[in-house]
N, C-alpha and C positions, 0 to 999 in steps of 0.2 A: 418388938410391935409397936406398930406407930403410936404416939401419944394422943389419937384424935380418937382412937376405938374407945366406945364410953359405951356406957346401958342408954339405952332410949333409940338407936339408929337403926332410921325406918325409912326403908324400901315399895316400891310398887313396879310395878309391871301389868300390861295390858295383852292379851294374844284372844285374839279371833278362832271359836269351835273350827273345823273345818273337817272330813269327813279323814282327814288321816290322822286326827288326834281325838279317836274314836275306840272306844272298847271294841269293835268288831275287828278295826281295821288292823290293830296292834294286840288281838289276840289276847286281851285281860275280858272279855267278855263275847256276848255274840248281835248285842244292840249298839244302834248309831249315839247312840250318846256319848260325850266328853269324859272319858277314858279315867278312871283313879289313880293308874301312874305318869298319865301326863300331866294330873291338876298334879300330885306329887313333886313331882321335877317343877313346874312352875315355884309352887312351893318354893322348892332349894336352891332353884333359879335369883326368884327373889332377895329369899336370905345371903345369899353367896354376893353379889349382884351391889348389893347397900351396904355393907362396910370391904369389898376390894378398895377401896379408893383407901384403905384405913393401914390395910395391912403393905409390906416389907416388901421392896423387889427383890423376887427369889423363895418371898413365900405366898402361901397363897392358903385357902381353908378346903376342905375336905367333907362330906357329909355322915355324921356316921352315926344318926337317931335320928326317924321320923317315925312320929307318935300323929298321924288322920285322919280324923273323920270326913266321910263324904258326908255329908246329910242330903243333896238330893240331886236327881239326873240334867244336865243340860243337853237340848239339842243346839244339831248344828247349823253355825248363823248366831249365834248371839255370841257374845265379848265374853270375856272372864276377864277381874280384875285380882290382882293379887296383894297384900301387904305385908310384910313383914317388922320386924319390932327383935331389935334383939333387949331381950330380957335378964338377961345376966353371962357373967364373962368370970371365967377365971383364968387366968393365968393364959393357954395354949385353948382352951374350952368356949364354946358358943355355944347362949340358949337363944331361940330365936323364939316369939311365938309369930304363929304364920293360919291366914284368912284368907279366902278365896267369897267373889261372890258373881253372880252372873246377871242378868238385867232383872231378875224377878227378885232379888237377894243371895241373901250367906247359903252358901254351895258347900264352902268346907273349912273347918280349923281341926290346931292341931299344934304340937310342938317338935319344932328339930331343931339337932344339933345339929354341931358344922367342930372340925378341926383346927389349928393352923400350923400349915408344917412346910419343913424345907422343902422344896418342889424337889431339887436338885437330889437334896438326900431318900424323897421319899423314893423316886421314883430312880435312883438306885437299890436300895434295902427289894425296892416291886421287884425287881430284874436280878436277884440273889449277889448283887457287888458289896 
């Protein structure tokens, strides 16, 4: 692993809520609001991107756990901003604090764990090799 991997690394991403990101569109609910699974995906992506430059070539991180609370609904057309912070790491195990806000305030928060894996070995094991 790269020596630049350290506690406190932060990431940030922003998206615009479209109809394709709603609970009604993806099937996680029946209303046209930002879907919880989409918020979680944004949180995972933000965390993953924040450490990607610190991971050696041939290695990547995979999500292993999410503990998220979706606090309030966000309508179509509103921006959502996500921030992640690497709060701890132990060997190849990474724990992030993640939060998301829309234009009116905090909409979600929690923790997300990722694990550093060798991409070739991970895929070979997955494919039974």
